[in-house]
C-alpha positions, 0 to 999 in steps of 0.5 A, a space after each residue: 946764141 942766148 942761154 935758154 933753160 927749160 925747167 919741165 916734167 914729162 907729162 906736161 902740156 904746156 912744156 912740150 908747147 913751149 919746147 916746139 915754140 922754141 924749136 920753130 924758132 931755131 932755139 937751142 936750149 937746156 931743158 931741166 926735168 924736176 921730177 927726176 932730181 928734187 934739187 932741181 925742183 928746189 932750184 926751179 922754185 928758188 929762181 922763179 920766186 916760188 912759181 909753183 908751175 912748169 914750165 919756168 923758162 929762163 932766157 941768159 939767166 932772166 926768169 921769162 915765166 911759163 908758156 904763157 908768158 913765152 907765147 906773149 912775147 912771141 906775139 908781141 915780137 919782143 921774143 925774137 929780140 930776146 933770142 937775137 932774131 931779126 926777120 923781116 916778116 914776109 908774105 905767104 899766098 895760099 889756097 887754104 888756110 886753116 886757123 887752129 890745131 885742135 881736133 877740128 883744124 887737124 882733121 880738116 888739114 888731113 882731109 885738104 891735104 889729101 885732097 892736094 891743097 897744100 892746107 897752112 895750120 896757123 896753130 893758134 893760141 892753144 896749140 893741140 887745142 883742149 885735148 892737149 891738156 886733157 889726161 886720159 881720153 875714153 870716148 874716142 872712137 878706135 881707142 877701146 883702152 882710152 888714149 892720152 889727149 896729148 898723144 891722140 893730137 900728136 898723131 892727128 898732127 903727124 897724119 896731117 903732116 904726112 900729107 903735106 900741111 904746113 904748120 906755123 906757131 902764131 896766131 891771127 892777129 888781124 884779118 881782113 874778110 872783105 877783100 880777096 884773097 883774104 887776109 890773115 896777120 900773123 903775130 911774130 911771123 908773116 901775113 897770109 893771103 888765102 882763096 879759101 879760110 877754115 876757122 877752127 879756133 876753138 875755145 879757152 878756159 874762161 877765168 873766175 874773175 875774181 880778186 887775187 886770180 891773176 895775181 896768183 897765177 902759178 903761186 897757187 892758182 892754176 888750170 892744168 892739174 897735170 902740169 902742176 899737180 905734183 907741187 901740191 903733194 900732201 897739200 889741201 886745194 880746191 877745184 873750181 868747177 861741176 863738169 868732166 874738166 873739173 872732175 877730170 882736174 880733181 881726181 888727177 890732183 888727189 894723186 898727190 893733194 891730201 884733200 880735194 874740195 870740188 865747189 860747184 855754184 849749183 846743187 847738181 854736176 853737169 859732169 857725165 855718170 861715170 866721171 861722178 862715180 869715180 870723184 863720188 868714189 875717191 875718199 880725197 874727194 868732197 863736194 861744196 854745193 851751190 857756193 861760188 868763190 869770190 876771191 882767192 888769198 894770198 901773196 907771191 911770196 908764200 903762194 895761195 892761202 886761200 878762198 872766200 866762198 859765198 852760198 848762193 842760196 843764203 847769202 853766207 861767206 866764209 873763208 876756206 883754207 886751201 894751197 891750191 886752186 884749180 880753176 876748171 869753169 868752162 871755155 870761151 870761144 877764141 873769135 874776137 879777132 873776127 868781130 865785126 867781120 863774121 856773123 856771131 851769136 850773142 855769146 861770140 860763137 860764129 853763126 852759120 845758117 848753112 853749116 859749115 858756111 860763115 856769112 862771108 863766102 869762102 870762109 867756113 867754121 868747126 869745132 868749139 868755135 861754133 859749137 856751144 851744144 855738144 862741145 866734144 872732140 869727135 864731133 869736133 872731127 866731124 867738123 873739120 871733115 865737112 869744112 874741109 870738104 866744103 872748102 875744096 868744093 869752094 876752090 874747085 868753083 873758083 878754078 873752074 
């Protein structure tokens, strides 16, 4: 068995996801906590050629990267080769498959499992959904003092498992919804044949799409202040965006950074009033209005060094020095695999004329793959409940 090392920190959702993926593969690994030992942090930065993000994963001394790179290796089948696994893909027949493991998917799993449907949940690209990378959730009913996003999702998952839900760490790479049973091809795993399907694939963070963004990911560019904030202690950083996610990133990284500039393309924020008040009252946080980021400067050797800003009103360009760039500009639905098979709107959200039914019989939808208006954890949970009840009713009709 190869030697696998995972550099991590306690409150890092992507570290948790990487470890869960390795455990599901049956792979032992050595976890190295960079928070407990400053020397280990220095060691990680040297071995990873300056990558300022966790986790950092090594297989037999070779740098693999973070969770995204580990997941991509798994999806391509190369991870099994690196870990010495040579199992042949298998075919599984089941009554109900749920794609996605966020609030909608896990709620659907709880209801479906309690109805004895024995659902299979395919965790998807972002296991645990958006809440898994959220710190304090204050508006989910039943938690008067708030609850950490990862904690809430872990409890929902445990509840679904308790009633008999099976989880598979993979994502759908191919679907055929014109045949019966429905066909779901999973990356790095198996093929599923199912009588009914619930699509709860959610949405993923949108990229800026500017020069330097992808090249410097992990070298100063991040989408998770909870994970990477400590790497920017006493440094100046920027956060791009104007919603709750952006202000949450700003507030989180302000615990470490010397200064945080929030760059927003409009003249007012979209964030909730309480989040705005917290940002305005934080002396480390400033706002730059009516401005877009056009380029991120820096190198993988030295990290991010600044951004090019353009004022949308005046067209004025200027350079702004910073050592970290946190991107939080919204999300895009994870529905690409369904194009040409399910009806969608012009923004690729799955259409539903009679919610939660889709354009294909036996296929149901819930959460941010459908909802582009509310996009809340509690509304996604309600969607998941409705989808599960509709799927149960549909399956009863097939049996009668």
